[in-house]
C-alpha positions, 0 to 999 in steps of 0.5 A: 852535203855538197854545195856548188860555188858557181855564178848563180851563187855569186849573182845571189850574193851581189843581189843580197849585197845591193839590198844590204845597208852594209853593201856586202853579203855572206854565204857560209859553206860550213854548216855550224860554227863548231866545224874545224874549218869555216868557209864563206863566200862574200859579195862586196859592192863598191862603198862597203866598209870592212873596218880594219881588224885582226883575228887574235886567237892563236889558231885563227889564220885566214885565207882570202881568195879573189874569185871574181872581180878585183879586191884590194887587201891592205895589211897594216902594222899595229899603229895603222901604217900600210905595210902591204897592198895587194889586188886579189883577183882570178885575173891577176898573178895574186889570187889570194893570201893566207894571213897569220893570226894577229894580222891587221887588215881590211879589204874593198872591192876595186871593181863595182862588185867582187866576190872573195872566198874566206877560209879560217880554222874553226871553231868560230867564236863570234865574241872572240872573232876579231878585234877592231882597230882603234885607229880606224873609224867605226862603221857608223862614223861620219869619217868612213867615206874619208877613210875609204877614199884614203884607202884607195890611194894609201901608200906603203908607210902612210896612215890615216890622219 
């Protein structure tokens, strides 16, 4: 089954993200979690919080492409220190990154809204999908706004305190 990845899809994702308390929305391009390649477009709005996490299954690499707007991707070490900051965008020199299994990371939209395309090796097991960092606030934590503010200025080698 063919699916278009076009501005109409991006507009729908942004509308759904605006209606979501999490300020993001997903659109699976794959039909089943059993497929060998998982593909998803994600609409992100300013203020969304993607808790730092790592995909720890040995086959779980992840390709992330910035397809609309600017998205900041931050890679951490195991203790939560910033190792790398990248701006992913169709407008920049860096449009994407492939992360190795076990890479701690988060991302947020730099622009008011952005769209990314994520590609991962399947099959997808929701129970083993990722491990969240214990050094980062849970989604419901009152520390999330401070963490998001820190992320926007976090320099290589720094950690959230």
